[in-house]
C-alpha positions as CSV (number, residue, x, y, z in Angstrom):
1,M,38.3,-130.8,150.8
2,N,39.0,-132.6,147.3
3,G,40.6,-131.0,144.4
4,P,42.0,-127.4,144.0
5,Y,38.7,-125.6,144.3
6,K,37.7,-124.6,148.1
7,P,33.7,-124.6,148.4
8,G,32.3,-121.8,147.3
9,T,34.4,-121.1,144.6
10,P,33.2,-121.2,141.3
11,C,34.8,-123.9,139.9
12,W,33.0,-125.2,136.2
13,I,30.6,-123.8,134.0
14,D,28.3,-125.0,131.4
15,L,25.6,-124.1,128.3
16,M,22.7,-125.7,127.5
17,V,21.6,-125.4,123.4
18,P,18.6,-126.4,121.5
19,D,21.5,-127.0,118.9
20,Q,24.4,-128.8,120.6
21,Q,26.7,-129.4,118.0
22,A,26.5,-125.5,116.6
23,A,27.5,-124.3,120.2
24,L,30.1,-126.9,119.5
25,D,31.5,-125.4,116.6
26,F,30.9,-121.7,117.5
27,Y,33.0,-121.8,120.8
28,R,35.7,-123.7,118.8
29,D,36.0,-121.4,116.0
30,L,36.1,-118.7,118.6
31,F,38.1,-119.9,121.5
32,G,40.3,-122.9,120.1
33,W,37.8,-125.4,122.0
34,Q,37.6,-129.1,121.1
35,G,34.8,-131.2,121.9
36,E,32.2,-133.2,120.5
37,I,28.9,-135.0,121.7
38,G,29.4,-136.9,124.7
39,P,27.8,-140.6,124.8
40,A,24.0,-141.9,125.2
41,E,24.9,-142.8,128.8
42,T,25.6,-139.0,129.6
43,G,22.8,-137.7,127.7
44,G,25.3,-136.6,125.4
45,Y,27.1,-133.9,127.7
46,S,30.0,-132.9,125.3
47,V,33.3,-131.7,127.9
48,C,35.4,-129.1,125.8
49,T,38.9,-128.6,126.1
50,L,41.1,-126.0,125.5
51,K,45.0,-127.1,125.6
52,G,43.7,-131.0,126.3
53,K,42.3,-130.2,129.3
54,P,38.5,-129.4,130.8
55,V,37.4,-125.8,130.0
56,A,33.4,-126.2,130.3
57,G,30.9,-128.2,129.1
58,I,27.9,-128.1,126.6
59,M,25.0,-130.5,126.4
60,K,21.7,-130.0,124.3
61,A,18.5,-129.1,126.2
62,M,16.4,-132.2,126.9
63,N,13.6,-133.4,129.2
64,P,14.9,-136.0,131.6
65,D,13.6,-138.8,129.6
66,G,14.9,-137.1,126.8
67,T,12.3,-135.7,124.8
68,V,12.4,-132.2,124.0
69,P,11.3,-129.6,126.1
70,D,8.6,-127.6,124.9
71,P,8.8,-124.5,125.5
72,M,12.5,-124.3,124.9
73,P,14.3,-123.1,128.2
74,P,15.9,-120.1,127.8
75,T,20.1,-120.7,126.3
76,V,22.0,-120.0,129.7
77,W,25.9,-120.9,131.0
78,T,25.3,-122.1,134.3
79,T,28.0,-121.5,137.0
80,Y,29.0,-123.9,139.7
81,L,30.0,-123.2,143.5
82,S,32.2,-126.1,145.1
83,T,31.1,-127.9,147.8
84,D,32.4,-131.0,149.7
85,A,29.1,-131.6,151.1
86,I,25.9,-131.0,148.7
87,D,23.4,-132.4,150.6
88,A,24.0,-130.0,153.6
89,T,24.4,-127.7,151.3
90,L,21.3,-127.7,149.9
91,K,19.5,-127.7,153.2
92,S,21.0,-124.7,154.2
93,V,20.2,-123.1,150.5
94,T,16.9,-123.7,151.3
95,D,16.7,-122.8,155.4
96,A,18.1,-119.2,153.9
97,G,15.7,-118.9,151.4
98,G,16.5,-120.6,148.6
99,T,14.8,-123.0,146.0
100,V,16.2,-126.1,144.5
101,M,15.4,-126.6,141.1
102,M,17.3,-129.9,140.3
103,G,19.3,-132.3,142.4
104,P,21.4,-133.6,144.0
105,M,22.2,-136.4,141.5
106,D,24.8,-138.2,140.9
107,V,26.8,-137.6,137.6
108,M,28.7,-141.4,137.9
109,D,32.0,-141.5,139.8
110,I,32.7,-138.0,138.5
111,G,30.8,-136.0,141.4
112,R,27.2,-134.3,142.3
113,M,25.6,-131.9,141.1
114,A,22.6,-129.7,141.9
115,V,21.0,-126.6,140.2
116,I,19.7,-123.5,142.9
117,T,17.6,-120.5,142.7
118,D,19.4,-118.4,145.1
119,P,16.6,-115.2,146.8
120,T,17.1,-112.9,144.6
121,G,16.1,-114.6,141.4
122,A,19.2,-116.0,140.4
123,V,20.2,-119.4,139.2
124,V,23.0,-121.2,139.8
125,G,24.4,-125.0,140.0
126,L,26.9,-126.7,143.0
127,W,29.4,-129.5,142.2
128,Q,30.4,-131.5,144.6
129,P,33.6,-133.3,142.8
130,G,34.1,-137.0,142.7
131,T,37.0,-137.8,140.3
132,F,36.5,-134.4,138.4
133,D,37.3,-131.2,140.4
134,G,36.3,-129.0,137.3
135,A,38.3,-126.6,134.7
136,G,41.7,-127.8,134.9
137,I,42.5,-124.9,132.6
138,V,41.7,-120.7,133.8
139,N,43.0,-117.5,133.7
140,E,44.6,-118.5,129.8
141,H,42.8,-116.9,126.6
142,G,39.6,-119.0,125.8
143,A,39.7,-120.1,129.4
144,L,37.2,-119.1,132.2
145,I,38.9,-115.9,134.3
146,W,35.1,-114.8,136.6
147,N,31.9,-115.4,137.5
148,E,29.8,-112.4,138.7
149,L,26.5,-112.3,140.3
150,N,24.0,-109.9,138.7
151,T,21.4,-108.9,141.2
152,G,18.5,-106.6,142.8
153,D,19.2,-107.1,146.1
154,T,23.0,-107.4,146.9
155,A,22.4,-107.5,150.7
156,A,20.0,-110.3,150.4
157,A,22.8,-112.5,147.6
158,S,25.7,-111.5,150.2
159,A,23.7,-113.2,152.9
160,F,22.5,-115.9,151.3
161,Y,26.0,-116.9,149.2
162,S,27.3,-117.0,153.2
163,A,24.9,-118.5,155.0
164,V,25.4,-121.8,152.3
165,L,28.7,-121.5,151.7
166,P,32.0,-120.4,153.3
167,I,32.1,-117.3,151.3
168,T,32.7,-114.1,152.2
169,T,31.9,-110.4,150.8
170,A,33.4,-107.5,151.2
171,P,33.6,-103.9,149.2
172,T,35.7,-104.0,145.7
173,E,38.9,-102.3,147.0
174,M,40.0,-101.5,143.5
175,P,39.7,-97.8,142.2
176,G,37.2,-96.5,140.0
177,A,34.9,-99.4,140.5
178,E,33.0,-98.3,143.8
179,G,29.8,-100.4,144.6
180,Y,31.3,-103.6,142.8
181,I,31.4,-106.0,145.9
182,E,33.6,-109.1,146.1
183,F,32.5,-112.7,146.6
184,K,35.9,-114.1,148.8
185,V,37.0,-117.7,150.1
186,G,39.7,-117.9,152.4
187,G,40.4,-114.2,152.1
188,R,40.8,-114.6,148.2
189,S,38.9,-113.2,145.7
190,V,36.7,-115.8,144.0
191,G,33.9,-113.4,142.0
192,G,32.3,-110.2,141.9
193,M,29.0,-109.1,142.4
194,M,26.9,-106.1,141.0
195,S,23.4,-104.7,141.5
196,L,21.1,-104.8,138.3
197,S,20.5,-101.2,138.2
198,A,23.9,-100.9,136.1
199,L,22.3,-103.2,133.5
200,P,19.3,-102.5,131.1
201,E,15.6,-102.7,132.8
202,G,14.5,-105.8,132.1
203,V,17.4,-107.9,132.5
204,P,16.7,-111.2,135.1
205,P,19.1,-111.8,137.7
206,H,21.9,-113.6,136.8
207,W,25.2,-114.8,136.9
208,L,27.7,-113.8,134.2
209,A,30.9,-116.2,132.9
210,Y,33.8,-114.4,131.8
211,F,35.9,-115.3,129.5
212,S,39.8,-114.5,129.3
213,V,40.9,-113.2,125.9
214,D,44.1,-111.4,123.8
215,D,42.1,-109.1,122.1
216,V,38.5,-108.2,123.2
217,D,37.5,-106.2,120.3
218,E,38.4,-109.2,117.7
219,I,36.7,-111.7,119.7
220,Q,33.1,-109.2,119.5
221,A,34.1,-109.2,115.8
222,A,34.4,-112.1,115.4
223,T,31.0,-113.3,117.9
224,T,29.0,-111.0,115.0
225,R,30.8,-112.5,111.8
226,A,29.3,-116.2,113.4
227,G,25.6,-114.8,114.1
228,G,26.3,-114.1,117.7
229,N,25.2,-110.4,119.1
230,V,27.4,-108.1,120.9
231,M,25.1,-106.8,124.7
232,A,27.5,-104.1,125.3
233,P,30.2,-103.4,123.4
234,A,33.8,-103.4,123.8
235,F,34.4,-100.8,126.9
236,D,37.8,-99.8,129.1
237,M,36.8,-100.3,133.1
238,P,39.4,-100.8,135.9
239,A,40.0,-104.5,135.4
240,G,40.6,-104.2,131.9
241,R,38.6,-104.3,128.6
242,M,36.0,-105.9,128.7
243,A,32.7,-106.7,126.5
244,V,29.4,-108.5,126.8
245,L,28.3,-111.3,123.9
246,S,26.5,-113.6,123.2
247,D,26.2,-116.4,121.1
248,P,23.7,-117.8,118.3
249,Q,21.3,-119.1,120.2
250,G,21.0,-116.3,122.5
251,G,23.9,-117.6,125.4
252,S,25.4,-114.6,127.0
253,F,28.6,-114.4,128.3
254,A,31.9,-111.7,128.7
255,V,34.9,-111.4,127.6
256,I,37.8,-109.6,128.8
257,K,41.3,-109.0,128.3
258,A,42.1,-107.9,132.2
259,K,44.8,-105.3,133.4
260,A,47.8,-107.3,135.1
261,P,47.6,-106.0,138.9
262,E,49.5,-103.6,139.9
263,Q,52.5,-104.4,142.1
264,P,53.3,-102.5,145.2
265,A,56.4,-100.0,144.6
């Protein structure tokens, strides 16, 4: 195994947007990230940092030849799952009914990547680390804290992810969260899954990135002031207080002030 992320664990997220600088500015103001448009040899890819550690990537939507896509793809955050053998994982993906959208491709010496669609229609990335393991800071204000699959078929998704990576699924034991499913790696919860039936009609299957924040309502207000939108206004739920927001270019994400886990008496 390479690095701190066991295979099957969400390790990185990135955003593809029409206006890269506008996205860099938005997330800098919202979460305190630092980032600038990268060098040409990496397609301008920006590795954003928080407290000097990599936290997320932002890139301009473009075709492999550098031209502007037409039509422009939707602005989305992509979750990447770690793997120690991406070629073998991709064979498992197709064997289990998934589709390879892109890759595998080498990213200089930092790793190998691919993007796939699971059999329920959700898009997710795969990352085999080289010199770069993934996010260097998590579970703090402005950093990734959770990744969640929203799907129309939780049973099919459970079977797929368990077939392609060392992931198991189990109903959550959190009181008040009946029906929620957790992804586990080595017995540790690394992500979640819920049915699309709990969301507004027409929402497609997708992976949702959650960022930890100190004050959900403040971040929600800052998002609207900056031209973003509120998809689900701040509400209290078993794991804490959360909201689902979107940036001014349409990229959806969740923010949460997580409750500290209760200690046994």
